[in-house]
C-alpha positions as CSV (number, residue, x, y, z in Angstrom):
1,M,0.0,0.0,0.0
2,A,1.7,3.2,-1.2
3,Q,1.5,6.4,0.9
4,D,-0.3,9.3,-0.7
5,T,2.0,12.2,-1.5
6,P,0.6,15.7,-1.1
7,S,-0.2,17.5,-4.4
8,P,1.6,20.7,-5.2
9,A,-1.7,22.6,-4.7
10,K,-2.1,21.2,-1.2
11,H,1.5,22.1,-0.4
12,Q,0.9,25.7,-1.6
13,L,-2.3,25.9,0.5
14,D,-0.5,24.6,3.6
15,Q,2.3,27.2,3.1
16,F,-0.2,30.0,2.6
17,L,-2.0,29.0,5.8
18,R,1.2,29.0,7.8
19,E,2.1,32.4,6.5
20,L,-1.3,33.8,7.3
21,L,-1.2,32.5,10.9
22,L,2.3,34.0,11.3
23,A,1.1,37.4,9.9
24,I,-1.8,37.4,12.4
25,A,0.5,36.4,15.3
26,E,2.9,39.2,14.4
27,L,0.1,41.8,14.8
28,L,-1.0,40.7,18.3
29,P,0.1,42.3,21.6
30,S,2.1,40.0,23.8
31,N,-0.7,39.1,26.2
32,D,-3.1,38.2,23.4
33,L,-0.4,36.2,21.7
34,L,-0.3,33.8,24.6
35,S,-4.1,33.2,24.3
36,Y,-3.7,32.9,20.5
37,R,-1.2,30.1,21.1
38,L,-3.7,28.1,23.1
39,T,-6.1,27.8,20.2
40,C,-4.5,24.9,18.3
41,R,-1.1,23.5,17.4
42,A,-0.9,25.6,14.2
43,F,-1.6,28.8,16.1
44,D,0.9,27.7,18.8
45,S,3.6,27.2,16.3
46,A,3.1,30.6,14.7
47,G,2.8,32.3,18.1
48,K,5.9,30.6,19.5
49,W,7.9,31.7,16.4
50,V,6.9,35.3,17.0
51,L,7.7,35.2,20.7
52,L,11.2,33.7,20.1
53,H,12.1,36.0,17.2
54,S,10.9,39.3,18.6
55,D,13.7,41.9,19.2
56,T,11.7,43.7,21.9
57,P,11.1,42.3,25.4
58,S,7.4,41.6,26.1
59,R,5.2,42.5,29.0
60,I,2.8,39.8,29.9
61,Y,-0.4,40.2,32.1
62,L,-1.5,37.1,34.0
63,H,-4.4,36.4,36.3
64,P,-3.5,34.8,39.7
65,S,-5.3,31.6,38.6
66,S,-2.7,31.3,35.8
67,I,0.1,30.3,38.1
68,N,0.9,27.3,36.0
69,R,1.4,29.4,32.9
70,F,3.7,31.7,35.0
71,I,5.8,28.7,36.0
72,D,6.0,27.4,32.4
73,I,7.2,30.8,31.2
74,C,9.8,31.2,33.9
75,G,11.0,27.6,33.3
76,N,11.5,28.0,29.6
77,K,14.8,29.9,29.0
78,D,13.9,30.9,25.5
79,F,10.6,32.5,26.6
80,A,12.0,33.9,29.9
81,S,14.7,35.8,28.1
82,K,12.2,37.6,25.9
83,I,10.0,38.8,28.8
84,S,10.7,42.1,30.5
85,N,7.7,42.0,33.0
86,I,5.1,39.7,34.2
87,I,2.2,41.6,35.8
88,V,-0.4,39.8,37.9
89,V,-3.8,41.3,37.7
90,G,-7.0,40.4,39.5
91,R,-7.6,38.5,42.7
C-alpha cells in the first residue's frame, strides 16, 4: 500500500495558511499572543515563532489563577529571556 503524496496545490495551500497564521500572530500584543497560542497546534507554532524571534522584550499580564502558565514561562529559558515584566492582575 503506497502512501499518498501531497499534491503541489495542497503544499501551496498549507504554506499559505502557515504564512497567514504567522502574519496574524505578528500583529497581536504579547498578552493576546499567549491566548492565541492556546487555540490549536498551528496557532501555537506561529505564536511561538513570533515570541522567540521578537527583538523587543514583552510585558505579559496574567491572572493569579494562571500560576501554572507563569511557572511554564519562567522555566523556559527561551521565553523567559524575551519577557521584561510579568504583571499579575485580578484576585
